[in-house]
C-alpha positions in Angstrom: -18.2 -10.5 -3.9 -15.2 -12.9 -4.1 -12.2 -12.2 -1.9 -10.0 -11.8 -4.9 -12.0 -8.9 -6.4 -12.3 -7.5 -2.9 -8.5 -7.5 -2.6 -8.1 -5.9 -5.9 -10.4 -3.1 -4.7 -8.1 -2.7 -1.6 -5.1 -2.3 -3.9 -7.0 0.1 -6.1 -7.8 2.3 -3.0 -4.2 2.2 -1.8 -3.0 3.5 -5.2 -4.4 6.8 -4.1 -1.6 7.0 -1.5 1.3 8.8 -3.1 4.8 8.8 -1.6 5.4 12.6 -1.3 9.2 12.2 -1.9 8.9 10.1 -5.0 5.5 11.1 -6.4 4.5 7.5 -7.1 1.8 5.4 -5.4 2.7 2.9 -2.6 1.3 -0.1 -4.6 3.5 0.6 -7.8 6.5 1.3 -5.5 6.1 -2.2 -4.1 5.6 -1.0 -0.6 2.4 -3.0 0.0 3.3 -6.6 0.9 -0.1 -7.9 1.6 -3.7 -6.5 1.4 -6.3 -8.9 2.3 -10.1 -9.0 3.2 -10.5 -11.3 6.2 -13.4 -13.7 6.4 -15.0 -11.5 9.1 -15.0 -8.5 6.7 -12.1 -6.7 8.2 -9.2 -5.5 6.2 -5.5 -6.2 6.9 -2.6 -4.5 5.1 1.1 -5.0 5.6 3.3 -2.4 4.0 6.8 -1.1 4.3 8.9 1.9 3.6 11.9 2.3 1.3 14.1 2.5 4.4 13.5 2.0 8.2 14.7 5.5 8.7 11.9 7.0 6.5 10.3 9.9 8.4 7.1 9.4 6.5 6.0 6.0 7.8 3.3 7.4 10.2 2.1 9.7 7.5 1.8 7.0 4.8 0.2 4.6 7.3 -2.4 7.2 8.2 -2.9 8.0 4.4 -3.4 4.2 3.7 -6.0 3.9 6.4 -7.8 7.0 5.2 -7.9 5.8 1.6 -9.2 2.5 2.7 -11.9 4.1 5.0 -13.1 6.2 2.0 -13.3 3.1 -0.2 -14.8 0.8 2.5 -16.8 3.0 4.8 -18.8 0.0 6.2 -15.7 -2.2 7.2 -15.4 -2.2 11.0 -11.6 -2.8 11.3 -8.9 -1.6 8.9 -5.5 -2.6 10.2 -2.5 -1.1 8.4 0.8 -2.4 9.7 4.3 -1.1 8.9 6.7 -4.1 8.6 10.4 -4.3 7.8 10.8 -7.9 6.6 11.6 -8.5 3.9 13.5 -5.3 3.4 12.3 -3.2 0.4 14.5 -2.9 -2.6 13.9 -1.2 -6.1 13.3 -4.5 -7.8 9.9 -4.5 -6.0 8.7 -1.6 -8.1 6.3 -2.0 -10.9 7.3 -1.1 -14.5 5.0 1.8 -14.2 6.9 3.1 -11.2 10.2 2.7 -12.9 8.9 4.6 -15.9 7.5 7.4 -13.6 11.0 7.7 -12.0 12.8 7.6 -15.2 14.5 4.3 -14.6 15.3 1.9 -17.5 13.4 -1.3 -17.4 
């Protein structure tokens, strides 16, 4: 399997992680900055929150790890890091997220 298709599977798995405040998945919200399958087979994800004060960061990180573990049970290491640079802003959302939140495109 190519790394590109593997990374798409990672993003697909992360779409199961729903921000409980907004009701939209973390991928469409633009919270996932990188999702890579490393050459050794491990998975590394960098994601952020809508604000550094978000009380859900530990919860969403754990949900992301669980979703990835379900999708990739044989992967040895799944590393999900919360990062703050660059700061998230609404322009990072997909059109699907904007529609779900009732925003004009």
